[in-house]
MIDOSE-1310 file (N, C-alpha, C; in nm, 2 decimals, decimal comma, always signed):
residues 296
mtvt	+1,74/-5,63/-4,20/+1,77/-5,49/-4,20/+1,70/-5,42/-4,08; +1,77/-5,33/-4,02/+1,72/-5,26/-3,90/+1,63/-5,15/-3,95; +1,51/-5,13/-3,90/+1,42/-5,03/-3,94/+1,39/-4,93/-3,82; +1,40/-4,80/-3,85/+1,37/-4,70/-3,76/+1,23/-4,65/-3,79
lgfl	+1,15/-4,65/-3,68/+1,01/-4,61/-3,70/+1,00/-4,46/-3,64; +0,93/-4,38/-3,72/+0,91/-4,24/-3,67/+0,76/-4,21/-3,65; +0,73/-4,14/-3,54/+0,59/-4,10/-3,52/+0,59/-3,95/-3,54; +0,49/-3,91/-3,62/+0,46/-3,76/-3,64/+0,34/-3,74/-3,55
gfge	+0,36/-3,68/-3,44/+0,26/-3,66/-3,33/+0,28/-3,77/-3,23; +0,29/-3,74/-3,10/+0,31/-3,84/-3,00/+0,21/-3,82/-2,89; +0,09/-3,84/-2,93/-0,02/-3,84/-2,83/-0,05/-3,99/-2,79; -0,18/-4,02/-2,77/-0,22/-4,15/-2,72/-0,18/-4,26/-2,81
vgff	-0,20/-4,24/-2,94/-0,17/-4,34/-3,04/-0,02/-4,37/-3,04; +0,06/-4,27/-3,05/+0,21/-4,29/-3,05/+0,26/-4,36/-2,93; +0,20/-4,32/-2,81/+0,25/-4,37/-2,68/+0,21/-4,52/-2,67; +0,09/-4,55/-2,68/+0,05/-4,69/-2,66/+0,10/-4,78/-2,77
mskg	+0,11/-4,74/-2,89/+0,17/-4,82/-3,00/+0,32/-4,84/-2,98; +0,39/-4,74/-2,95/+0,53/-4,75/-2,92/+0,56/-4,84/-2,80; +0,49/-4,82/-2,70/+0,51/-4,89/-2,57/+0,50/-5,04/-2,60; +0,39/-5,08/-2,67/+0,37/-5,22/-2,71/+0,47/-5,27/-2,80
lkta	+0,51/-5,20/-2,90/+0,61/-5,24/-3,00/+0,75/-5,26/-2,93; +0,78/-5,18/-2,84/+0,91/-5,19/-2,77/+0,91/-5,32/-2,68; +0,80/-5,34/-2,62/+0,78/-5,47/-2,54/+0,80/-5,59/-2,62; +0,75/-5,58/-2,75/+0,75/-5,69/-2,84/+0,89/-5,70/-2,91
gfgr	+0,98/-5,61/-2,88/+1,12/-5,63/-2,93/+1,15/-5,54/-3,05; +1,07/-5,44/-3,08/+1,10/-5,36/-3,19/+1,22/-5,27/-3,15; +1,29/-5,23/-3,25/+1,41/-5,15/-3,23/+1,39/-5,00/-3,21; +1,45/-4,92/-3,29/+1,46/-4,77/-3,26/+1,33/-4,71/-3,31
ivaf	+1,27/-4,62/-3,22/+1,16/-4,54/-3,25/+1,19/-4,40/-3,21; +1,16/-4,31/-3,31/+1,18/-4,16/-3,28/+1,05/-4,09/-3,31; +1,03/-3,97/-3,25/+0,90/-3,90/-3,27/+0,93/-3,75/-3,27; +0,84/-3,69/-3,34/+0,84/-3,54/-3,34/+0,69/-3,50/-3,31
draf	+0,68/-3,42/-3,20/+0,55/-3,36/-3,17/+0,57/-3,21/-3,14; +0,50/-3,13/-3,22/+0,52/-2,99/-3,21/+0,48/-2,93/-3,07; +0,39/-3,00/-3,01/+0,35/-2,95/-2,88/+0,46/-2,97/-2,77; +0,55/-3,07/-2,80/+0,66/-3,09/-2,71/+0,77/-2,99/-2,75
adgg	+0,80/-2,98/-2,88/+0,90/-2,89/-2,93/+0,88/-2,75/-2,89; +0,75/-2,71/-2,88/+0,72/-2,57/-2,85/+0,71/-2,54/-2,70; +0,72/-2,65/-2,62/+0,71/-2,64/-2,48/+0,57/-2,60/-2,43; +0,47/-2,65/-2,49/+0,33/-2,61/-2,46/+0,28/-2,69/-2,33
pfar	+0,15/-2,68/-2,30/+0,10/-2,73/-2,18/+0,10/-2,89/-2,17; +0,12/-2,95/-2,29/+0,13/-3,10/-2,29/+0,27/-3,15/-2,30; +0,37/-3,06/-2,30/+0,51/-3,10/-2,32/+0,55/-3,20/-2,21; +0,51/-3,18/-2,08/+0,56/-3,26/-1,98/+0,50/-3,40/-1,99
tigs	+0,37/-3,41/-2,03/+0,31/-3,54/-2,05/+0,38/-3,62/-2,17; +0,40/-3,55/-2,28/+0,46/-3,61/-2,39/+0,60/-3,66/-2,36; +0,68/-3,58/-2,29/+0,81/-3,62/-2,25/+0,82/-3,74/-2,16; +0,73/-3,74/-2,06/+0,73/-3,86/-1,97/+0,68/-3,98/-2,04
raee	+0,58/-3,97/-2,13/+0,54/-4,09/-2,20/+0,64/-4,14/-2,29; +0,72/-4,05/-2,36/+0,82/-4,09/-2,45/+0,93/-4,17/-2,37; +0,96/-4,12/-2,25/+1,06/-4,19/-2,17/+1,01/-4,32/-2,12; +0,89/-4,33/-2,09/+0,83/-4,46/-2,04/+0,83/-4,56/-2,16
agve	+0,80/-4,51/-2,28/+0,79/-4,60/-2,40/+0,92/-4,63/-2,46; +1,03/-4,56/-2,42/+1,16/-4,58/-2,48/+1,17/-4,52/-2,62; +1,11/-4,40/-2,64/+1,10/-4,33/-2,77/+1,19/-4,21/-2,76; +1,27/-4,18/-2,86/+1,35/-4,06/-2,87/+1,27/-3,95/-2,93
lvps	+1,25/-3,84/-2,86/+1,19/-3,72/-2,91/+1,29/-3,63/-2,98; +1,26/-3,59/-3,11/+1,36/-3,51/-3,18/+1,30/-3,37/-3,20; +1,39/-3,27/-3,22/+1,34/-3,13/-3,21/+1,26/-3,08/-3,33; +1,27/-3,15/-3,45/+1,20/-3,09/-3,56/+1,15/-3,20/-3,65
lqdm	+1,05/-3,17/-3,74/+1,00/-3,26/-3,84/+1,11/-3,31/-3,93; +1,20/-3,22/-3,97/+1,30/-3,26/-4,06/+1,40/-3,36/-3,99; +1,42/-3,35/-3,86/+1,51/-3,44/-3,79/+1,44/-3,58/-3,79; +1,31/-3,58/-3,77/+1,24/-3,71/-3,76/+1,24/-3,78/-3,90
lgqa	+1,21/-3,70/-4,01/+1,21/-3,75/-4,14/+1,34/-3,80/-4,19; +1,45/-3,74/-4,14/+1,58/-3,77/-4,18/+1,63/-3,90/-4,12; +1,56/-3,95/-4,01/+1,60/-4,07/-3,94/+1,51/-4,19/-3,96; +1,38/-4,16/-3,99/+1,29/-4,27/-3,99/+1,27/-4,34/-4,13
dvvv	+1,27/-4,47/-4,13/+1,25/-4,54/-4,25/+1,10/-4,55/-4,28; +1,02/-4,56/-4,17/+0,88/-4,56/-4,18/+0,82/-4,46/-4,09; +0,73/-4,38/-4,14/+0,67/-4,27/-4,06/+0,52/-4,30/-4,04; +0,48/-4,29/-3,92/+0,34/-4,31/-3,89/+0,29/-4,17/-3,84
salp	+0,20/-4,11/-3,91/+0,14/-3,99/-3,88/+0,02/-4,02/-3,79; +0,02/-3,97/-3,66/-0,08/-4,00/-3,57/-0,14/-3,87/-3,51; -0,17/-3,78/-3,60/-0,22/-3,65/-3,56/-0,38/-3,65/-3,56; -0,44/-3,55/-3,49/-0,58/-3,54/-3,51/-0,61/-3,51/-3,66
akys	-0,73/-3,56/-3,70/-0,76/-3,56/-3,85/-0,76/-3,42/-3,91; -0,79/-3,32/-3,83/-0,80/-3,18/-3,89/-0,66/-3,13/-3,92; -0,55/-3,19/-3,87/-0,42/-3,15/-3,90/-0,34/-3,24/-4,00; -0,40/-3,36/-4,02/-0,32/-3,46/-4,09/-0,28/-3,43/-4,23
laaa	-0,37/-3,37/-4,31/-0,34/-3,34/-4,45/-0,23/-3,23/-4,46; -0,25/-3,13/-4,38/-0,15/-3,02/-4,38/-0,01/-3,07/-4,34; -0,01/-3,16/-4,24/+0,12/-3,22/-4,20/+0,18/-3,31/-4,30; +0,10/-3,38/-4,38/+0,15/-3,46/-4,49/+0,20/-3,38/-4,60
reaa	+0,14/-3,27/-4,63/+0,19/-3,18/-4,73/+0,33/-3,12/-4,68; +0,34/-3,08/-4,56/+0,47/-3,03/-4,51/+0,57/-3,14/-4,51; +0,54/-3,26/-4,47/+0,63/-3,37/-4,48/+0,68/-3,40/-4,62; +0,58/-3,40/-4,71/+0,62/-3,43/-4,85/+0,71/-3,33/-4,91
gcst	+0,71/-3,21/-4,85/+0,80/-3,10/-4,90/+0,94/-3,11/-4,84; +0,96/-3,20/-4,75/+1,10/-3,21/-4,68/+1,18/-3,33/-4,74; +1,31/-3,32/-4,73/+1,39/-3,43/-4,77/+1,37/-3,54/-4,66; +1,37/-3,67/-4,70/+1,33/-3,77/-4,61/+1,40/-3,90/-4,64
aarl	+1,43/-3,98/-4,54/+1,48/-4,12/-4,56/+1,37/-4,22/-4,57; +1,25/-4,18/-4,54/+1,13/-4,27/-4,53/+1,10/-4,33/-4,67; +1,07/-4,46/-4,66/+1,02/-4,53/-4,78/+0,87/-4,56/-4,77; +0,81/-4,54/-4,65/+0,67/-4,56/-4,63/+0,62/-4,46/-4,54
fvdv	+0,50/-4,40/-4,57/+0,43/-4,30/-4,49/+0,30/-4,36/-4,46; +0,26/-4,37/-4,33/+0,13/-4,43/-4,29/+0,06/-4,32/-4,21; -0,07/-4,30/-4,25/-0,15/-4,21/-4,17/-0,27/-4,28/-4,11; -0,27/-4,27/-3,97/-0,37/-4,35/-3,90/-0,48/-4,26/-3,84
stak	-0,49/-4,14/-3,89/-0,60/-4,04/-3,85/-0,73/-4,08/-3,91; -0,84/-4,01/-3,87/-0,97/-4,03/-3,92/-1,00/-3,93/-4,03; -0,90/-3,89/-4,10/-0,92/-3,79/-4,21/-1,01/-3,86/-4,32; -1,08/-3,77/-4,40/-1,17/-3,82/-4,50/-1,09/-3,90/-4,60
psek	-1,16/-4,00/-4,67/-1,10/-4,08/-4,77/-1,04/-3,99/-4,88; -1,10/-3,88/-4,92/-1,04/-3,80/-5,03/-0,91/-3,74/-4,98; -0,89/-3,71/-4,86/-0,77/-3,65/-4,80/-0,66/-3,76/-4,80; -0,70/-3,89/-4,77/-0,61/-4,00/-4,77/-0,56/-4,02/-4,91
reme	-0,64/-4,01/-5,01/-0,60/-4,03/-5,15/-0,50/-3,92/-5,19; -0,53/-3,80/-5,14/-0,44/-3,69/-5,17/-0,30/-3,71/-5,11; -0,30/-3,76/-4,99/-0,17/-3,79/-4,92/-0,10/-3,89/-5,01; -0,17/-4,00/-5,05/-0,10/-4,10/-5,13/-0,04/-4,04/-5,25
qlfa	-0,11/-3,95/-5,32/-0,05/-3,89/-5,44/+0,07/-3,80/-5,41; +0,06/-3,73/-5,30/+0,18/-3,65/-5,26/+0,30/-3,73/-5,24; +0,29/-3,84/-5,18/+0,41/-3,93/-5,15/+0,45/-4,01/-5,27; +0,35/-4,05/-5,35/+0,39/-4,12/-5,48/+0,48/-4,04/-5,56
gkgi	+0,46/-3,91/-5,56/+0,55/-3,82/-5,64/+0,69/-3,82/-5,60; +0,72/-3,87/-5,47/+0,85/-3,88/-5,42/+0,90/-4,02/-5,41; +0,82/-4,11/-5,47/+0,86/-4,25/-5,47/+0,84/-4,32/-5,34; +0,75/-4,27/-5,25/+0,73/-4,32/-5,12/+0,59/-4,39/-5,12
lfad	+0,58/-4,51/-5,07/+0,46/-4,58/-5,05/+0,37/-4,52/-4,94; +0,24/-4,54/-4,95/+0,15/-4,48/-4,85/+0,05/-4,58/-4,80; +0,03/-4,58/-4,67/-0,08/-4,67/-4,62/-0,18/-4,59/-4,54; -0,30/-4,61/-4,57/-0,42/-4,55/-4,49/-0,45/-4,65/-4,39
gaml	-0,43/-4,62/-4,26/-0,46/-4,71/-4,15/-0,58/-4,66/-4,07; -0,67/-4,75/-4,04/-0,79/-4,72/-3,96/-0,79/-4,81/-3,84; -0,78/-4,76/-3,72/-0,78/-4,83/-3,60/-0,92/-4,86/-3,56; -0,95/-4,98/-3,53/-1,09/-5,02/-3,50/-1,11/-5,07/-3,35
gplp	-1,05/-4,99/-3,26/-1,06/-5,03/-3,12/-0,99/-4,93/-3,04; -1,01/-4,93/-2,90/-0,95/-4,83/-2,81/-0,80/-4,87/-2,79; -0,71/-4,77/-2,80/-0,57/-4,79/-2,78/-0,54/-4,83/-2,64; -0,60/-4,77/-2,54/-0,56/-4,81/-2,40/-0,59/-4,95/-2,37
tygh	-0,69/-5,01/-2,44/-0,73/-5,15/-2,42/-0,63/-5,24/-2,50; -0,61/-5,21/-2,62/-0,54/-5,31/-2,71/-0,39/-5,27/-2,73; -0,35/-5,15/-2,70/-0,21/-5,11/-2,73/-0,18/-5,13/-2,88; -0,06/-5,18/-2,90/-0,02/-5,19/-3,04/-0,09/-5,30/-3,12
tvpi	-0,16/-5,39/-3,04/-0,23/-5,50/-3,11/-0,38/-5,46/-3,15; -0,41/-5,33/-3,14/-0,54/-5,28/-3,18/-0,57/-5,33/-3,33; -0,69/-5,38/-3,36/-0,72/-5,42/-3,49/-0,71/-5,30/-3,59; -0,64/-5,31/-3,70/-0,62/-5,20/-3,79/-0,66/-5,25/-3,93
lasg	-0,74/-5,17/-4,00/-0,76/-5,20/-4,15/-0,66/-5,11/-4,22; -0,61/-5,16/-4,33/-0,51/-5,08/-4,41/-0,54/-5,09/-4,56; -0,53/-4,98/-4,63/-0,54/-4,98/-4,77/-0,43/-4,89/-4,83; -0,42/-4,89/-4,96/-0,32/-4,80/-5,02/-0,20/-4,88/-5,07
sgas	-0,11/-4,81/-5,14/+0,01/-4,88/-5,20/+0,10/-4,94/-5,10; +0,11/-4,89/-4,98/+0,20/-4,94/-4,89/+0,14/-5,03/-4,78; +0,01/-5,06/-4,79/-0,06/-5,14/-4,69/+0,00/-5,27/-4,66; +0,02/-5,35/-4,77/+0,07/-5,49/-4,75/+0,21/-5,49/-4,70
gwae	+0,30/-5,39/-4,74/+0,43/-5,39/-4,69/+0,43/-5,35/-4,54; +0,34/-5,26/-4,50/+0,33/-5,22/-4,36/+0,29/-5,34/-4,27; +0,19/-5,42/-4,32/+0,14/-5,53/-4,25/+0,25/-5,64/-4,24; +0,32/-5,66/-4,35/+0,43/-5,76/-4,35/+0,54/-5,72/-4,25
mmtp	+0,57/-5,59/-4,24/+0,68/-5,55/-4,15/+0,64/-5,55/-4,00; +0,51/-5,52/-3,97/+0,47/-5,51/-3,83/+0,41/-5,63/-3,77; +0,36/-5,72/-3,85/+0,29/-5,84/-3,80/+0,39/-5,92/-3,70; +0,51/-5,94/-3,74/+0,60/-6,01/-3,65/+0,61/-5,95/-3,51
fgmk	+0,57/-5,83/-3,49/+0,58/-5,76/-3,36/+0,44/-5,76/-3,29; +0,35/-5,83/-3,35/+0,22/-5,85/-3,28/+0,11/-5,75/-3,33; +0,14/-5,66/-3,42/+0,04/-5,58/-3,48/-0,06/-5,66/-3,56; -0,19/-5,62/-3,55/-0,29/-5,69/-3,63/-0,35/-5,60/-3,74
iela	-0,29/-5,61/-3,85/-0,32/-5,53/-3,97/-0,39/-5,61/-4,07; -0,51/-5,58/-4,10/-0,59/-5,65/-4,20/-0,60/-5,56/-4,33; -0,58/-5,62/-4,44/-0,59/-5,54/-4,57/-0,73/-5,52/-4,61; -0,76/-5,39/-4,65/-0,89/-5,36/-4,70/-0,88/-5,34/-4,85
egpa	-0,97/-5,40/-4,93/-0,97/-5,39/-5,07/-0,99/-5,24/-5,11; -0,91/-5,20/-5,21/-0,92/-5,06/-5,26/-0,80/-4,98/-5,23; -0,81/-4,85/-5,28/-0,70/-4,76/-5,27/-0,70/-4,69/-5,13; -0,60/-4,61/-5,11/-0,60/-4,53/-4,99/-0,74/-4,46/-4,97
gaas	-0,79/-4,46/-4,85/-0,92/-4,40/-4,83/-1,02/-4,51/-4,80; -1,00/-4,63/-4,86/-1,09/-4,74/-4,84/-1,10/-4,78/-4,69; -0,99/-4,79/-4,63/-0,99/-4,83/-4,48/-1,06/-4,72/-4,40; -1,02/-4,59/-4,43/-1,08/-4,48/-4,35/-1,23/-4,47/-4,37
sikl	-1,28/-4,51/-4,49/-1,42/-4,50/-4,51/-1,49/-4,60/-4,42; -1,44/-4,72/-4,41/-1,50/-4,82/-4,32/-1,50/-4,77/-4,17; -1,38/-4,71/-4,13/-1,37/-4,65/-4,00/-1,48/-4,55/-3,97; -1,50/-4,46/-4,07/-1,59/-4,35/-4,05/-1,74/-4,40/-4,04
vrsv	-1,77/-4,50/-4,11/-1,90/-4,56/-4,10/-1,92/-4,62/-3,96; -1,82/-4,69/-3,91/-1,82/-4,75/-3,78/-1,83/-4,65/-3,67; -1,76/-4,53/-3,69/-1,76/-4,43/-3,59/-1,90/-4,37/-3,56; -1,98/-4,37/-3,66/-2,12/-4,32/-3,64/-2,18/-4,40/-3,52
fmkg	-2,16/-4,53/-3,53/-2,22/-4,62/-3,43/-2,15/-4,60/-3,30; -2,02/-4,62/-3,30/-1,94/-4,62/-3,17/-1,95/-4,49/-3,10; -1,93/-4,38/-3,17/-1,94/-4,25/-3,10/-2,08/-4,21/-3,07; -2,17/-4,26/-3,15/-2,31/-4,24/-3,12/-2,36/-4,32/-3,00
leal	-2,30/-4,44/-2,99/-2,33/-4,52/-2,87/-2,28/-4,46/-2,74; -2,16/-4,40/-2,75/-2,10/-4,33/-2,64/-2,19/-4,22/-2,59; -2,23/-4,14/-2,69/-2,31/-4,02/-2,66/-2,45/-4,07/-2,60; -2,50/-4,17/-2,66/-2,63/-4,22/-2,62/-2,62/-4,28/-2,47
lvet	-2,51/-4,35/-2,45/-2,49/-4,40/-2,31/-2,48/-4,29/-2,21; -2,41/-4,19/-2,24/-2,39/-4,07/-2,15/-2,53/-4,01/-2,12; -2,61/-3,99/-2,23/-2,74/-3,93/-2,20/-2,83/-4,02/-2,13; -2,83/-4,15/-2,16/-2,91/-4,24/-2,09/-2,88/-4,25/-1,94
flfa	-2,76/-4,24/-1,91/-2,72/-4,26/-1,77/-2,73/-4,13/-1,69; -2,72/-4,01/-1,76/-2,76/-3,89/-1,70/-2,91/-3,90/-1,65; -2,99/-3,95/-1,74/-3,13/-3,97/-1,72/-3,16/-4,07/-1,61; -3,09/-4,19/-1,62/-3,10/-4,29/-1,52/-3,06/-4,24/-1,38
kksg	-2,95/-4,17/-1,37/-2,91/-4,12/-1,24/-3,01/-4,03/-1,18; -3,06/-3,93/-1,26/-3,16/-3,84/-1,21/-3,29/-3,91/-1,17; -3,31/-4,03/-1,23/-3,43/-4,11/-1,20/-3,41/-4,21/-1,09; -3,28/-4,22/-1,04/-3,25/-4,31/-0,94/-3,26/-4,46/-0,98
aeei	-3,23/-4,48/-1,11/-3,25/-4,61/-1,17/-3,13/-4,66/-1,24; -3,01/-4,61/-1,21/-2,89/-4,64/-1,29/-2,85/-4,78/-1,28; -2,85/-4,85/-1,17/-2,81/-4,99/-1,16/-2,91/-5,08/-1,22; -3,04/-5,05/-1,20/-3,14/-5,14/-1,27/-3,13/-5,13/-1,42
vles	-3,12/-5,00/-1,47/-3,11/-4,98/-1,61/-2,98/-5,05/-1,67; -2,87/-5,04/-1,60/-2,75/-5,10/-1,65/-2,76/-5,25/-1,66; -2,82/-5,31/-1,55/-2,84/-5,46/-1,55/-2,94/-5,50/-1,66; -3,04/-5,42/-1,68/-3,15/-5,46/-1,78/-3,09/-5,45/-1,92
laet	-3,01/-5,34/-1,95/-2,95/-5,33/-2,08/-2,85/-5,44/-2,11; -2,77/-5,48/-2,00/-2,68/-5,59/-2,02/-2,75/-5,72/-2,05; -2,86/-5,75/-1,99/-2,93/-5,87/-2,02/-2,99/-5,87/-2,16; -3,04/-5,75/-2,20/-3,10/-5,75/-2,33/-3,00/-5,76/-2,44
lnvp	-2,88/-5,70/-2,42/-2,78/-5,70/-2,52/-2,68/-5,82/-2,51; -2,69/-5,90/-2,41/-2,60/-6,01/-2,39/-2,63/-6,13/-2,48; -2,63/-6,10/-2,61/-2,65/-6,20/-2,71/-2,55/-6,16/-2,83; -2,53/-6,25/-2,92/-2,44/-6,21/-3,03/-2,49/-6,08/-3,10
fqnt	-2,40/-5,99/-3,11/-2,43/-5,86/-3,16/-2,50/-5,86/-3,30; -2,46/-5,95/-3,38/-2,52/-5,96/-3,51/-2,67/-5,99/-3,50; -2,71/-6,07/-3,41/-2,85/-6,10/-3,39/-2,93/-5,98/-3,34; -2,87/-5,90/-3,25/-2,93/-5,78/-3,20/-2,95/-5,68/-3,32
arrm	-2,84/-5,66/-3,39/-2,84/-5,56/-3,50/-2,95/-5,60/-3,61; -2,95/-5,72/-3,65/-3,05/-5,77/-3,75/-3,19/-5,75/-3,69; -3,22/-5,78/-3,57/-3,35/-5,77/-3,51/-3,39/-5,63/-3,51; -3,31/-5,54/-3,46/-3,34/-5,40/-3,44/-3,37/-5,33/-3,58
iaad	-3,28/-5,35/-3,67/-3,29/-5,29/-3,80/-3,41/-5,33/-3,87; -3,44/-5,46/-3,87/-3,57/-5,51/-3,93/-3,69/-5,46/-3,86; -3,69/-5,46/-3,73/-3,81/-5,42/-3,65/-3,84/-5,27/-3,67; -3,74/-5,19/-3,71/-3,76/-5,05/-3,73/-3,86/-5,02/-3,84
lvha	-3,87/-5,11/-3,94/-3,97/-5,10/-4,05/-4,11/-5,12/-4,01; -4,13/-5,18/-3,89/-4,27/-5,20/-3,84/-4,30/-5,12/-3,72; -4,21/-5,10/-3,63/-4,23/-5,04/-3,50/-4,19/-4,90/-3,48; -4,14/-4,84/-3,59/-4,07/-4,70/-3,57/-4,17/-4,60/-3,52
erra	-4,30/-4,60/-3,56/-4,39/-4,50/-3,52/-4,42/-4,51/-3,37; -4,45/-4,63/-3,32/-4,47/-4,65/-3,18/-4,35/-4,62/-3,10; -4,23/-4,65/-3,14/-4,11/-4,63/-3,07/-4,08/-4,48/-3,06; -4,11/-4,40/-3,17/-4,09/-4,26/-3,17/-4,18/-4,20/-3,06
fevg	-4,31/-4,24/-3,05/-4,39/-4,19/-2,94/-4,34/-4,22/-2,80; -4,29/-4,34/-2,79/-4,24/-4,38/-2,66/-4,12/-4,30/-2,62; -4,03/-4,27/-2,71/-3,91/-4,19/-2,68/-3,96/-4,04/-2,66; -4,06/-4,00/-2,72/-4,12/-3,87/-2,70/-4,16/-3,86/-2,55
esve	-4,22/-3,96/-2,49/-4,25/-3,96/-2,35/-4,13/-3,95/-2,27; -4,02/-4,02/-2,31/-3,89/-4,01/-2,23/-3,84/-3,87/-2,24; -3,85/-3,80/-2,35/-3,80/-3,66/-2,37/-3,87/-3,57/-2,27; -4,00/-3,59/-2,26/-4,08/-3,50/-2,17/-4,03/-3,52/-2,02
lmkd	-4,01/-3,64/-1,98/-3,96/-3,67/-1,85/-3,82/-3,61/-1,83; -3,73/-3,63/-1,93/-3,60/-3,58/-1,92/-3,60/-3,42/-1,90; -3,69/-3,36/-1,97/-3,70/-3,21/-1,96/-3,74/-3,18/-1,82; -3,84/-3,25/-1,76/-3,88/-3,23/-1,63/-3,77/-3,24/-1,53
lgie	-3,67/-3,33/-1,56/-3,56/-3,35/-1,47/-3,44/-3,26/-1,50; -3,46/-3,17/-1,59/-3,35/-3,08/-1,62/-3,24/-3,13/-1,71; -3,27/-3,24/-1,79/-3,17/-3,30/-1,88/-3,20/-3,26/-2,02; -3,10/-3,21/-2,09/-3,12/-3,17/-2,23/-3,12/-3,29/-2,32
pima	-3,23/-3,33/-2,39/-3,25/-3,45/-2,46/-3,19/-3,45/-2,60; -3,06/-3,42/-2,61/-3,00/-3,41/-2,74/-3,01/-3,54/-2,83; -2,96/-3,65/-2,77/-2,97/-3,77/-2,84/-3,11/-3,83/-2,86; -3,19/-3,81/-2,75/-3,32/-3,86/-2,76/-3,41/-3,79/-2,87
eavi	-3,39/-3,66/-2,88/-3,46/-3,59/-2,99/-3,41/-3,64/-3,13; -3,28/-3,67/-3,14/-3,23/-3,72/-3,27/-3,29/-3,86/-3,30; -3,31/-3,94/-3,19/-3,37/-4,07/-3,21/-3,51/-4,06/-3,26; -3,58/-3,96/-3,21/-3,72/-3,94/-3,26/-3,72/-3,90/-3,41
rrlk	-3,63/-3,82/-3,45/-3,62/-3,77/-3,59/-3,60/-3,89/-3,68; -3,50/-3,98/-3,64/-3,47/-4,09/-3,72/-3,59/-4,19/-3,72; -3,65/-4,22/-3,61/-3,76/-4,31/-3,61/-3,88/-4,26/-3,69; -3,91/-4,13/-3,69/-4,02/-4,07/-3,77/-3,98/-4,08/-3,92
ksaa	-3,86/-4,07/-3,95/-3,82/-4,09/-4,09/-3,85/-4,23/-4,14; -3,82/-4,32/-4,05/-3,85/-4,46/-4,09/-4,00/-4,49/-4,09; -4,08/-4,43/-4,00/-4,22/-4,45/-3,99/-4,29/-4,39/-4,12; -4,23/-4,28/-4,17/-4,29/-4,22/-4,29/-4,28/-4,31/-4,42
lgtr	-4,20/-4,41/-4,41/-4,19/-4,50/-4,53/-4,32/-4,58/-4,55; -4,40/-4,59/-4,45/-4,53/-4,66/-4,46/-4,52/-4,81/-4,47; -4,41/-4,87/-4,42/-4,39/-5,01/-4,44/-4,46/-5,10/-4,33; -4,50/-5,04/-4,22/-4,57/-5,12/-4,12/-4,69/-5,18/-4,18
eelg	-4,77/-5,10/-4,25/-4,90/-5,16/-4,31/-4,86/-5,25/-4,42; -4,76/-5,22/-4,50/-4,73/-5,30/-4,62/-4,68/-5,44/-4,58; -4,61/-5,44/-4,47/-4,55/-5,57/-4,42/-4,65/-5,64/-4,33; -4,77/-5,59/-4,31/-4,86/-5,65/-4,22/-4,82/-5,66/-4,08
gvpp	-4,73/-5,57/-4,04/-4,68/-5,58/-3,90/-4,58/-5,68/-3,87; -4,52/-5,75/-3,97/-4,42/-5,85/-3,95/-4,29/-5,80/-4,01; -4,18/-5,79/-3,93/-4,05/-5,74/-3,98/-3,99/-5,84/-4,08; -3,91/-5,79/-4,17/-3,83/-5,88/-4,26/-3,74/-5,97/-4,17
ktlp	-3,71/-6,09/-4,23/-3,63/-6,18/-4,16/-3,48/-6,16/-4,18; -3,44/-6,10/-4,29/-3,30/-6,08/-4,31/-3,26/-5,94/-4,35; -3,13/-5,90/-4,33/-3,09/-5,77/-4,37/-3,10/-5,74/-4,52; -3,07/-5,84/-4,61/-3,08/-5,81/-4,75/-3,23/-5,77/-4,79
evye	-3,33/-5,83/-4,72/-3,47/-5,79/-4,74/-3,49/-5,65/-4,70; -3,43/-5,61/-4,58/-3,44/-5,47/-4,54/-3,38/-5,37/-4,64; -3,26/-5,41/-4,69/-3,19/-5,32/-4,78/-3,27/-5,31/-4,91; -3,33/-5,41/-4,95/-3,42/-5,40/-5,08/-3,54/-5,31/-5,05
iwrt	-3,60/-5,32/-4,94/-3,71/-5,22/-4,91/-3,66/-5,08/-4,90; -3,54/-5,06/-4,84/-3,48/-4,92/-4,84/-3,46/-4,87/-4,98; -3,41/-4,96/-5,07/-3,38/-4,92/-5,21/-3,51/-4,88/-5,28; -3,61/-4,97/-5,27/-3,74/-4,94/-5,34/-3,81/-4,81/-5,29
kghc	-3,78/-4,78/-5,16/-3,84/-4,66/-5,10/-3,75/-4,54/-5,12; -3,64/-4,55/-5,19/-3,55/-4,44/-5,20/-3,49/-4,39/-5,07; -3,47/-4,49/-4,98/-3,43/-4,46/-4,84/-3,28/-4,47/-4,83; -3,21/-4,51/-4,93/-3,06/-4,52/-4,92/-3,00/-4,49/-5,06
């Protein structure tokens, strides 16, 4: 059976995913993007990307819903629930609605209920990597009533969809936890290299960080999380010294000051003395300490 895929929103997600799917032999793809239909400042970019990817842009949401068997909503999270409500109020040929935004788990569950009332399956999709790097093969976690069907349909075209246990919202919950680290790392890197550049040490710092982190990430994560229970107070003081130098150089220490707050929170647990200065060996030991201290 021939399947028509429809994108609601044709930004970076729609473009890279469509382009990869077309290369893998997928058939017809249509898309509706209000920014293109309204002729806004991004219309030219959307149009040229659609042409490059072999995607048909349609003039209205109803047009797209009337043609697509599967709809992938790829809008910014702040618009996704309202768009789902609008889509659920339209007549549609779709039998599966997928939302790949970073909307909250509660909003994903509401979307699933909206479409269930129309006999349409729903998949909550959480992309766990950068689209420009992976394209349509980006690792995706999926949950909800339509997750397994979506995975079965798209895997032959190279998509990597792994099922997450639980209802709609389960996949997005994992994505949002991961986002704290990934987006925090991005912000921390930007601030670090603003500091490094002003200090004339950018290449040395980059090489030093690469050497320190060039080990299996699991090992680094376990070591740092465990060591926090012993060394947080000393490290807070050290970063405080960094903050003073950053200010002298005219850099606003947004992330650095947040680091100090988090380290002081850990230091206040009093575990350095209780542990005799020796970090726990495993993460389960750390989690148990957090639990007994009311830290989580």
